[in-house]
N, C-alpha and C positions, 0 to 999 in steps of 0.2 A: 774545400771552402766554397767553391762556387756551387757545388751540390748542396751544401748546407742552406746557402742564402736562396737558392732556388726553391728548396722545400719550405723554408720560412715564408718566402713571398707566396708560394702557392697555398700554404696552410692559412696566411692570413687573407688572402684572396677568397678563398673558399668559406672560411669562417664568417667573414663580412657578408657574403653572398648568401650563406645559409641563414644569417640572422635577418638579413633583408627579406629572404623569402618567408621565414617563419613570422616576422612582422606583417607582411602582407596577407599571409594565410589567416592570422589573427584578426586583421582588418575585414578580410572577405567573410569569416565566419561570423564576426559581430554584425556586419552588415546583412548577410543573410538571415540573421536571427531577426534583425529589424524588419526586413522584408517578409519573412514568415509571420512575425506578428502583425503586421499590417495587413497582410493577406488573411489572416484567421479574423481580424476585426471587421474587414470589408465583407467577408462571409457571413459574420454574425449580423451585420447591419443590413445585410440583402434582404433579409425577411422584413424588417421594418420598411425598408423603402418599398418593396412589393405591397405590403399593407397599405402604406400611405398612398401609393398610386392607386390602388383600387378604391380606396375611400375618396380620393379626390375625382376620379371620373364618375363615381356613384353620385357624389354631390354635384358634379357639373350636369349630369343628366337630370337630377331632381331640379336644379336651377331652372333649366331648359322646360321641363314639364311645368313648374310653377309659372314661368313666363306665359306659356301657352294657356294655362287655365286663367290666368288674370286677363289675357287679352280676349279670351272667350266670354269671360264675365262682363268685361266693358262691353263688348258687341251686343251681348243679350240685353243689358241695361240700356243701352242706347236704342236698339230696336223696341224695347218696351216703351220707352219714353215716346219715340216716333209715333208709335202705334196709339198710344193715349192721345197724344197731340191732334193725329189725324182724326181720331174719333170726336173729340172735343171741338176743334176748330172748323175742320172742313165739313163736318156732318152736323154743323149747328143748325143749318136751315132745313134739314130733313125732318119729317115727322116720324115720330116713333109709332109702331103698331100698339095702339092702345085697344086692349079688347073691350068691345062695345057690349052694353046691357041688352040682353034680349029678354022680353017678357018680365021685367022687373025682378030678375034674378040677380043675386048678388055676385060679384064678380070674383072668381077665384083664380088665383095666379099659380 
């Protein structure tokens, strides 16, 4: 009688543990499928991320280049304005080299 009780106890104990282990194996298999699918999705997105990064760095370089060109254009414009103002304002009292007529010949410029 005691042996039969012991066998039933061990049998129930083992069957419960086997079902628990089977349940955890099922959970582990499903979670690993989720991890695998997430990993595959990340691998597929990696190409898009690299493309986006290269485009953003390219546009950042272009933006810096455009800022430099605008700065140089403003400097050139201001230099031109200052040159014209210098010629008009500070050279107003100077006489220009006007060609003189010799021997009643018409002036050719």
